[in-house]
C-alpha positions as CSV (number, residue, x, y, z in Angstrom):
1,X,-13.2,-22.8,10.7
2,X,-10.0,-22.7,12.6
3,X,-7.8,-19.7,13.0
4,X,-5.1,-21.2,10.8
5,X,-7.4,-22.0,7.9
6,X,-9.0,-18.5,8.0
7,X,-5.6,-16.8,7.8
8,X,-5.2,-17.1,4.0
9,X,-8.5,-15.4,3.1
10,X,-8.0,-12.8,5.8
11,X,-4.5,-12.0,4.5
12,X,-5.8,-11.8,0.9
13,X,-8.6,-9.4,1.9
14,X,-6.1,-7.3,3.9
15,X,-3.6,-7.0,1.1
16,X,-6.4,-6.2,-1.4
17,X,-7.9,-3.5,0.9
18,X,-4.5,-1.9,1.4
19,X,-3.9,-1.9,-2.4
20,X,-7.2,-0.2,-3.0
21,X,-6.4,2.4,-0.4
22,X,-3.0,3.1,-1.9
23,X,-4.6,3.5,-5.4
24,X,-7.2,5.8,-4.0
25,X,-4.5,8.0,-2.4
26,X,-2.7,8.0,-5.8
27,X,-5.8,9.2,-7.6
28,X,-6.5,11.9,-5.0
29,X,-2.9,13.0,-4.8
30,X,-3.5,16.7,-5.4
31,X,-5.8,17.0,-2.4
32,X,-3.4,15.1,-0.2
33,X,-0.5,17.2,-1.1
34,X,-2.4,20.4,-0.5
35,X,-3.5,19.1,2.9
36,X,0.1,18.8,4.1
37,X,1.1,22.3,2.9
38,X,0.5,25.7,4.6
39,X,-2.5,27.8,3.4
40,X,-0.1,29.9,1.3
41,X,2.5,27.8,-0.5
42,X,4.8,28.3,-3.4
43,X,4.7,26.1,-6.5
44,X,8.2,24.8,-5.6
45,X,6.8,23.6,-2.2
46,X,3.9,21.9,-4.0
47,X,6.2,20.2,-6.5
48,X,8.6,19.0,-3.7
49,X,5.8,17.5,-1.6
50,X,4.1,16.0,-4.7
51,X,7.4,14.3,-5.7
52,X,7.8,12.9,-2.2
53,X,4.3,11.4,-2.3
54,X,4.8,10.0,-5.8
55,X,8.0,8.3,-4.7
56,X,6.5,6.9,-1.6
57,X,3.5,5.5,-3.4
58,X,5.7,4.1,-6.2
59,X,7.8,2.3,-3.6
60,X,4.6,1.0,-1.9
61,X,3.2,-0.3,-5.2
62,X,6.6,-2.0,-6.0
63,X,6.6,-3.7,-2.7
64,X,3.0,-4.8,-3.3
65,X,4.1,-6.6,-6.4
66,X,6.7,-8.5,-4.5
67,X,4.2,-9.4,-1.7
68,X,1.5,-10.5,-4.1
69,X,4.0,-12.5,-6.1
70,X,5.1,-14.3,-3.0
71,X,1.5,-14.8,-2.0
72,X,0.1,-16.1,-5.3
73,X,3.2,-18.3,-6.0
74,X,2.4,-20.1,-2.8
75,X,5.8,-19.4,-1.1
76,X,4.1,-17.7,1.8
77,X,0.4,-18.6,1.3
78,X,0.4,-21.8,3.3
79,X,3.2,-21.0,5.7
80,X,1.0,-19.8,8.6
81,X,3.9,-18.4,10.6
82,X,5.2,-16.2,7.7
83,X,1.6,-15.3,6.7
84,X,1.0,-14.1,10.2
85,X,4.1,-11.9,10.1
86,X,3.4,-10.5,6.6
């Protein structure tokens, strides 16, 4: 199997693994927010950091939709140069 023909399956597996990691972070959001705060924090600090994390994860999921749409539509699936950069 040449490097070019193995690029599509490797890219699909990488995108899928990244999506699973982001969803896992979303589910364990409370622990991640507490990890970035000092030992004694106020509810306002928690809410601020939680909101930042939710926004970042929402943007990430939105961009995943765009990337998967391009991948599954074939626009970037068989273009090896674009697939390598994505």
